[in-house]
C-alpha positions in Angstrom: 2.4 5.2 29.6 3.4 1.9 30.4 7.0 1.1 31.3 8.5 -2.3 31.9 11.5 -2.5 33.7 13.9 -5.6 34.0 16.0 -6.8 36.5 18.2 -9.6 37.9 21.0 -9.9 34.9 24.6 -10.3 35.8 27.4 -12.4 35.5 27.3 -16.2 36.6 29.5 -19.5 35.5 28.4 -22.3 33.3 25.7 -24.1 35.3 24.7 -21.4 37.4 21.3 -19.8 37.6 19.9 -16.6 37.6 16.0 -15.0 38.1 14.9 -12.4 36.1 11.7 -9.8 36.6 9.8 -7.6 34.6 7.6 -5.3 36.5 4.8 -3.2 33.8 4.2 -0.3 35.1 1.4 2.7 34.0 -2.0 2.6 32.7 -3.3 -0.7 32.5 -6.2 -2.7 32.4 -4.9 -5.6 31.9 -1.6 -7.6 30.6 -2.7 -9.8 28.2 0.6 -11.8 27.5 4.2 -11.2 28.6 7.1 -12.6 27.4 11.2 -12.8 27.3 13.4 -12.1 24.1 17.1 -12.4 24.1 19.5 -10.8 21.3 23.0 -12.0 21.5 26.0 -9.6 19.6 25.2 -9.4 15.6 22.4 -11.8 15.9 18.8 -11.1 16.0 16.2 -11.4 18.9 14.9 -14.4 19.6 11.9 -15.7 21.8 12.9 -17.0 24.4 9.5 -18.2 26.6 6.1 -16.9 27.0 3.2 -17.2 29.6 -0.1 -16.2 28.6 -2.7 -14.6 31.4 -4.4 -18.0 32.4 -0.7 -19.7 33.1 -0.3 -21.6 29.7 3.7 -21.4 28.7 5.6 -21.4 25.4 9.7 -22.1 25.4 12.4 -22.1 22.4 13.2 -25.4 22.5 16.9 -24.7 23.2 15.9 -23.9 26.6 13.1 -26.5 27.5 13.5 -28.5 30.9 16.1 -25.3 31.8 14.1 -22.1 31.9 10.8 -21.4 33.9 8.5 -18.2 32.8 5.8 -17.3 35.3 3.7 -14.4 36.7 1.6 -12.4 39.4 -0.9 -11.1 37.9 -1.6 -8.7 40.9 2.1 -7.1 40.4 2.1 -7.1 36.7 5.1 -9.0 36.8 6.8 -11.9 35.1 9.6 -13.3 35.7 12.0 -15.9 34.1 14.1 -18.7 35.8 17.1 -19.7 34.1 19.1 -23.0 35.6 21.7 -24.8 33.9 23.0 -21.6 32.0 25.4 -22.4 28.9 28.1 -20.1 27.4 25.2 -19.7 24.1 22.7 -18.4 26.9 24.8 -14.7 27.0 22.8 -11.7 26.0 21.1 -9.3 26.2 17.0 -10.5 27.8 14.2 -8.5 26.9 10.7 -8.1 28.7 7.5 -7.9 26.0 4.4 -7.3 27.4 0.8 -6.8 25.2 -1.3 -4.5 27.1 -4.7 -3.1 27.2 -5.1 0.4 28.5 -8.3 2.2 29.2 -9.6 3.2 26.5 -7.4 2.2 24.2 -6.9 -1.2 22.6 -4.2 -3.9 23.2 -0.5 -3.4 22.3 2.8 -4.3 22.7 5.7 -3.0 25.0 9.4 -3.9 25.1 11.6 -2.9 28.9 15.5 -2.1 28.3 16.4 -5.3 28.5 19.0 -6.7 30.8 22.7 -8.4 30.3 22.8 -12.4 31.1 26.4 -13.6 30.5 27.2 -16.9 31.1 31.3 -17.5 31.4 34.3 -18.9 33.3 
């Protein structure tokens, strides 16, 4: 079994900052890729940022220059530093990871989500 647990969400004012964490646990041989997605009410789940095991990152255009994704491979943890937050960043943020388990191939896992609300 593999679990992803997000934390760090909350309520902030426009222009504020939050840092999200995603900790993976369970039977893990390695994590090939980790990413963050978000879903606002009535919308589909969209990619926010992805980081490969070697540190290469990709971002959605809407968050470039404001968000930074990072990871600590020793802790099986990914982070999303969110600065200069806007009201349109309000959503449930989900962690995603491609995990290789012992004696198994790689597959995707999802966290339960953490709410981020940006409001005055």
